[in-house]
C-alpha distance (Angstrom), angle and dihedral (degrees) to the residues before:
residue distance angle dihedral
X1 . . .
X2 3.79 . .
X3 3.80 91.7 .
X4 3.82 92.8 43.0
X5 3.81 91.5 52.9
X6 3.81 89.6 61.9
X7 3.81 90.9 65.2
X8 3.81 105.9 11.4
X9 3.76 127.0 93.5
X10 3.80 120.3 -112.5
X11 3.77 125.1 -170.3
X12 3.80 118.8 -111.2
X13 3.81 92.4 -106.3
X14 3.81 116.3 151.9
X15 3.79 92.9 -156.0
X16 3.80 92.2 52.8
X17 3.80 92.5 46.1
X18 3.81 90.2 50.2
X19 3.80 91.4 49.1
X20 3.79 93.1 50.2
X21 3.79 96.9 44.7
X22 3.82 104.5 35.9
X23 3.77 101.5 67.6
X24 3.77 125.3 84.3
X25 3.76 124.1 -132.7
X26 3.77 140.8 -171.3
X27 3.78 139.7 173.8
X28 3.78 131.0 -95.4
X29 3.82 127.8 -140.8
X30 3.82 91.2 -78.9
X31 3.84 93.0 49.7
X32 3.81 91.6 -108.7
X33 3.79 114.8 145.6
X34 3.81 113.5 -102.2
X35 3.78 114.6 -160.2
X36 3.78 121.9 -147.5
X37 3.80 114.2 -91.6
X38 3.79 117.5 -110.5
X39 3.81 90.6 -122.8
X40 3.79 89.2 57.8
X41 3.81 90.4 48.2
X42 3.82 89.9 52.9
X43 3.82 89.8 51.3
X44 3.82 87.4 56.2
X45 3.80 89.9 50.9
X46 3.81 96.8 -106.2
X47 3.78 125.5 136.6
X48 3.78 123.5 -123.6
X49 3.84 110.0 -80.6
X50 3.81 95.4 -121.1
X51 3.81 96.8 159.4
X52 3.80 91.8 46.3
X53 3.81 90.3 48.6
X54 3.80 90.5 50.7
X55 3.80 91.3 51.8
X56 3.80 91.8 47.7
X57 3.80 91.1 51.3
X58 3.80 90.2 59.8
X59 3.81 85.8 69.4
X60 3.81 94.5 52.6
X61 3.80 93.5 99.3
X62 3.80 130.5 28.7
X63 3.78 115.4 -95.0
X64 3.79 116.6 -105.5
X65 3.78 112.3 -104.5
X66 3.76 110.3 -149.9
X67 3.76 119.4 -132.3
X68 3.81 101.4 -142.6
X69 3.80 94.4 -161.4
X70 3.80 91.9 51.8
X71 3.82 90.5 47.7
X72 3.83 90.1 51.6
X73 3.81 92.3 50.5
X74 3.81 90.9 48.0
X75 3.80 91.1 50.2
X76 3.81 90.6 50.6
X77 3.82 91.9 49.6
X78 3.79 90.3 48.6
X79 3.81 91.1 50.7
X80 3.83 90.4 51.7
X81 3.80 91.1 50.0
X82 3.80 91.6 48.9
X83 3.82 90.4 52.5
X84 3.81 90.3 52.3
X85 3.80 92.3 51.6
X86 3.81 95.4 50.7
């Protein structure tokens, strides 16, 4: 998500901006980013970053890359089947 945000387009949503900018982070022993725990955010008086979590979850699985040729063949097969039914 961090890399996508450099080039992606986010809506102008105050709640989302607050969620993405309010939490602290650090690095672990392997230099991986470690985000602040929600319990620690609550101790600082911050709400749970629900909108930020929702955005992050959209990156949990790779996006489906459509194969245009396969889609065309499927559409043609579907058209043939529809003609047979009618």
